[in-house]
N, C-alpha and C positions, 0 to 999 in steps of 0.2 A: 631421382636418379639411378634407379637400375637400370630405367630404358634410353637413358642418353649414354650410360654404359656400353649396353648392347649395341646401340646405334656406333659408337665409336670402331668398336671392334669389329661389326660387321662391314663397316668401311674399307677396314685395314682384309679380313677375311675374302672378301670378295676382290680387291686388289691384286692378293695373290693368288686365287683361283685363275682370276683371268689368263695372269701371265701366267699363268702353269699351262694351264687347261688345252689352251686355245694354240694350232700349230703357227695363226698367223700372227701372236703375238708380241712377235719378235722386233719390229722397230717399231718403237713409241716413244713419242716428244712431248715431255711434259713440262707448261711454264710453270713460276708460279704463282699465286693468286694475285690478284689485282686484275680482273677482267682479262687479261691476254687468252688466248689461245691454247685448245688443248687438244694434238693430234692423236688417232691410234687408228694405227691399221687393223685393221679386223679380219674375220675369218672373212675367206676370201677375196681376200685382199684391196676392199672397198675402202676409201677410210672418211670416217664421217667427224664434223670438228665440230666441237663446241664451247661454250664460255664459262672459262678454270672461275674457281672461287675469287667473291668479289664483281665478277661481273651481274647481271643480270638474268641470264639465259641459261640454262642447265638442259632443255630440252627442246623437240622438235614439236609443234601439235599441227594435226591437219583439222580441216575445218570439217565439220560432221559431213557425211556424203548425203547426199541429196537425195531425193527422189521417196522420202517417206514424211509424214505425218504424224507420226506418233511419237516416244517417249525417245528421249538422246542419252545413250550411258555414255559412261566415259571408261576409255580405255588405254591403258600404258602400259607399254613393253620394254622392255633390257635390249631390244633390237636395235639398235641405230644404223645400220650401214644401209645404204643410199638404196642397194635390193632389195634387202630386207624389207624396207621401207614399202619399197614399191610393191611389192607382193601382198605384205600388208595390205593397203590400201586397195587394193583388189580383191583381196577376199572381204574387207569391208564392205565395198561397194556392190557385192554381189548381194552379201546379206541384208541389208538395206533391203535393194531392189525385190526381194524373196519376202520381208517380213513389214518393214514400213518402219524398221526400228532404226533412227542415226545413230552414228558412235563419233564421238569426239576422240580422235586418238591421238596419244604422247610418248612418243618415242625417246623415254629418259637414257642414260647413261649409269650404270649398275652401283656405281659408289656415287649416286645420289638418291636412289632409288628409295635407301633405307628413310632420311632425313626426311624423305618427300614424304612417304607414308605415317611418319609419324607427327609431323606436320599439316598435312591437311585430315587425319583422326582429330589432331584438337580442334579441327576448325572444322568439323563435320561436313568435308568436301574429299573423303576415301573414294578411290574410284571404283568402277561395278566391278570391272575384273580387271586383271592386272598380272600380265605373262611377267614370269619371274624362275629364280633358280632353286633350289632346293631346300641351299642355304637361308633361304628367309621362311622358305614353310610352317616348320614347327613354331618357331619363335614369334611369327606373323599371327596364326591360329591361336597359340596358347596367350596374346596377348588382346586377343580381340576384333583383331583386323579385318581379320577372314569370317569369311560365312561358312561354316567346315557343313552343316547338316545342307546346306545348297550345293557346297560340291560334293558333298556324297551322294545327291540325289543325282545330280547330273552321272555321276558314274553310273551307278544304278540302271537311270534310263538307258544310257548306250549300251550296258550290259558290261557289270564287271570282268567276265570272265573274257571283255575283248578287252583287256589291258594287261600289259605283262606283270606280273606278279611282283615283281622286285620294285617297278614303279608303284604299287600303290602301298607297297609294305613299306615304304621309305615315307610316306607323306603320312600314315597313319596314328589319330589319335583317339585313342578308346573307341576302338574299332572304326570306327570313320576314317574316312579317305578325306583331308583337310582340304585339296585343290586337288587340279582334275589334271593331270598327267597326260604330256603335251607329244616334247619329243627328248633324248637323250644321246647320251655315248655311253660306251663302258672302255675302259680301260684295258690294255690289248699287252701280254707277252708276246712279241713278235720273231720268231725265228727262220735261219737260214735254212728251206728245208732242204736244197742242194747240198748243202756242207752236211747238214744231222745225216742224210741217207746216203753220203757217200762214206761216214765216218759208223755207221750203221746205230745211229743212236734214236733213240724213242725217241717222241714226244714230249716235249717239254712241260707234263702236266702237274705232275708234283714237285714238292722241294727236294729229292732225292737226284729226280731226272735233270731237274736245273744245273744243280752242282755239278752232275755227272757230266754231262753236257761242256756246261762252262771251264772245266779242269780237261776236258779231254780237245778241246778247240782252242783253248788259250795259247796264246802263241807270242807274247811282248816281244820276244828278242826279232822279230818279222811283223811288229806294230799291228798284230792282231789281239783281239779281247775274244774273252768269253761271251762277257756280258758287260752291256752298258745299260748307267740306270744312274738317277737323282742321288749326290749328296749335298748337295749345296743346303747350308746351314739356315739360308736367308731365305731360301724357296718355297713355298709351298705346293711345290710339282713337288718334291721330297715327301714331306707328309702327305701326297697322294697317293706316290710309289708304297711304301711302305706299309701307308694304310690296305692297300693292296695283298700284300706280305702277313700282314696282322691278322685281315680276315681270315685268309685263306689258313691260319694254322688256329684259330677260335679265338681268337686274340680278339678282345671289345676292348672299346672305350668304359664303358660299364656295365652291370646287370643289369636285370630286370626289375633291379630293387633300386635302380639308379648309383647303386655304391659304384667307385671306381674301380677298377678290374685292371689298370697296368701293369702289377708287378707280381701278377697271376703268371705259373708255372707256362702256360701256351705263350703269354706277349716275350718273357726273357729269353725263350725258345725261337721269334720269331727275330729281335733283337738281336739275338745271337747268328741266326743263320744271313740275314741281311747285312750285316755289316760284316762277316768274312766273307759272306759274297763277292759281295765289293771290293773288300780289300785285298785278296786275293787273284780275282778276275776280269777286275774293272782297269779303264787308265787311269795313270795316278792324276794325282787332283781336283780341281772341283767339276762337277757333274752337272752341269741343270739342262732346261729344254732344251735352248739351240746344241749344245755340245754334244749332251746323247743321240741327237738326229744326226749333225755331220759327222760323227763317229761311224753311225751305222751305212749313214748315204756312201761313205768311205768304203764299205765294204773293208771295213777295219774289226767290227763284232760279228760277235754270232748269234747275240742277242740285245732285245730291249725291250724297257718297260713305255709305254706312251699313249696318246690317248687316237682314235682312228682319224683324227683329221690329218693324220700321217698317211694316211692310204692314197689320197690323191697326188702327193706330192712325192711319196715312190713312183707311181707312176708315171710320173715326168709333165706333170698336168700343171704345175706350178712356178715359174719361169725364178722364182722369189729362193727356192727353195731346192734344187734341181740334184738329183743322185748324180755322184761323180766315182762308182767303184769305176776299175777298170773297165770290166765287162761293160757299165754304162755308157761306151764313149760308142760303142756299136749298137747298144740297144738300151736307151735310157729306161725303158721299164723293165729293166732284168730282172733289179732287187724284186717289184713288186710280183712278177711272174715265179723269184723262186725265193719268194718269204711264205710263211702259214704263222697264223694268230691260235695261241691258246685266250681266250676271253678270262675262264675260271679257271685256276688250277685251285692244290690243297698242300699245305703241309703235315708231316705228322702225328701234329694233334686238332684239325681244324676238317672243314668238308670244302670242294669247289667252290669257291667266294669271286665274285668281280666286284670291286669297285667303278659306282657307278655314279654319273653323272645326267641331273634328272631337270628341267624347267616343268614348270606346269603352270597352268590357268586357274587362279585365284579368285575368287570370286568375294567381293569388296561387302562389308557390313553396310550398305546401304539399304535406299527404298526401294533401289530398282532390281530386284533378286529378280523375278520370272524373265525378265529382259535381259539382263546378266546370263542366265542360262542360257536361255535360246541363242545367244554368239555365242558361250562354251561349246554349245552341243551341235552347232553349224561348222565352229572351227574343226572339231576334230572331227566331220561329214562329208560336209561338200568343199568345205575350204580347204583341207586337211593335206590332201597328196599337193598343194599349190604352195603349200608352208613347208613341206619336207622337201620339197624341189630346191629351198635357196643354198643347201651346203645337206646332202643326202649322206656325206662320209661322216658328220658327224649329228647327223638329225636323223635318226634311228626310231624310227612309229613305236610308240610307246602306247596307242591302242592298235593292232593287229590286224584287226578286220572287222566285222561285223555277223549278228548272230545267226546270219544268212549265210555269209563268207566271210568265216576266220580268219581269212589269210588276205581279205581282198588291201589291205594297206601296205600289208608287208607286199605281196606282191605286186603292186606299183611300186613301194619305195625301189622293187629292184631292179627296174626300168629307166631310174631317173639319171642324168646325165652331173657326175661331181667334174670340181676342177675350177680352174682360175682363167687361165691365159689359155689352155683349150680346155675342154669338156669331152665324158664320155662317159657310158656307164661304170661302173667298178665293175661289172658282169665283165666287161673287155678286157679285161686285166687279172681277175682274182676266178679262182673256180668253185661251182655251186657248192661246194662244200664248206669253201671258206666263206662263203657268203648267208649260208645257214647257222652256220658257229655263231657269227656277230650275232644276228638275230636270236637265237637260242641263249646267246647270253645274258639277256635284256632280263629272262627271268629269276637269273640270279644275282641281279646290283642288289647290293650291299654297300651299304655305310656305318661307321661309327655314331652310337648315341641316338641317331633322328626315332626308329624301331622304338628307343625306349623314353622319346620324348623328352630328352637332351637337347635338344635344337643350340639352346643357348651356351650351353656348355661346347658344345661344338665349334660354336662359333668363337669363343674365347680360347679353343684350346691352338685354332686356326691363328688365330688373330696373335697370341700370342709365340708362336711360331717352337713352342717347346720340345714336340717332338724331332725335327730337325735337327736344331741347337742341343739335346741333348744325345741325338744317334752321333754326330758330331765329336762328341765326347767320346762316346762308344770307338765312331771309325780312328781316332787316332790315340786310341789305347791308356784315355787317361782316367778311363770306366771302364767295370766289365760290364758282360749284357746285364747281370741280376742289378747293379748298382746303377747302370741307365735305365731298367725296368722302375726302379724305386725311388730315384729322380723323378722320373714325369710321374709317377703315383703321387707324387708328394705335392710337386705346382699344380698337376691336375686336381686335386683336394684341395686346393688352396681358392684356387680359383671356385671350385663350384660352391665351396663356404663365402666368398664374395658375393657371388649371385643370389644366395641364401640371403645371404644379409640385408641385401640392397631389396632383397623382396616386401 
């Protein structure tokens, strides 16, 4: 019962996170169960089509790469876009040529992955390697689906210090890294540096500076706002955005003992700040992924909270999301050239923190451990730059270099081209200081609950949308910040108790 509840919640959270996190998820067409097609416009603008529930196919499987006479391992990935499948197959072919180990590759939608893992675990046919997001890592490891020792050994073989601290911390259980960090992105506070400089405002890296800038530049009479950020009670994007502010103020979901701490003074302070900030200095009405980007792209806000997938779009490299600010008519990349980024910021009761989304290479609990480890090590070395190149703006290298060259992969990443309809290195539009800040931020990646071993509870929190829904009551004035924190606390405690009972 516990596993079925976990799967159902996991399917909900992955759908919410996928919608909220990627810049290219605006256009999604879903048809009802019964074998019809579901088409999702994925990051990079490519389209992938799979058969919905009721049909037989939810995956795309490639035949094992030829040329080897050794063992065949099964590799599953949630990257289903054609360009990424092609890149993956190229890495696999090189791996087989180098090692003689064949790889049977399956690309499956994220919303099918949880059920597939449990089904295959029951039948003893788990994948040997699975590329997956952090939302799944702790739960799978706790359920015995991932070989934690094998993954930890790979991290140590490659050099633990070559991986960002934040990516390791998120996936650590009992002192061991449960899966090998591959790539990820950190949420950003983006601001109009030209306007800040003109007004003599400081870089908004604390709550006080954020509010001071929002107040100074807010001009709703002329359709200009101090900040735009999500307040949609039905969107996981609101959870992500608020969690960034909460983490910055030392507000955690649970403490080290696993006790829910949402009613703490730090959380009350974070709720009060976030809701007052948006009520006072943000556009009225419902704000979400598309609307916040549209406001900033129109030149109508001095700050926005978004993922780095916005970076190539700000530079005018994607036709489906072009900047429309008045200055953008003459220079489509105006916003890219005149924006700066704050990866980590802090509240009065916290220290600098950045919300991070990381993908991992998990090693399944199978008999092909050594071959699986060899593949993961190849992925994070010989094949790594090829993998990062599929979407550099959203695939920051979680392995930053090697023991001999600690910045090898960071240096290579800097030179990669981003974009959809046009491509160019991010360095063509953003300063060295900006690029370096994005990389440095990966060391501070943080999330609620994972470091405390509460991955299943995190899934439940996302799945029930308790945070954005309670925030909505505070936004509307129906609850005070203290009452909202208490309500979040009570609901999350109930979820935690249910998980314990079902265990």
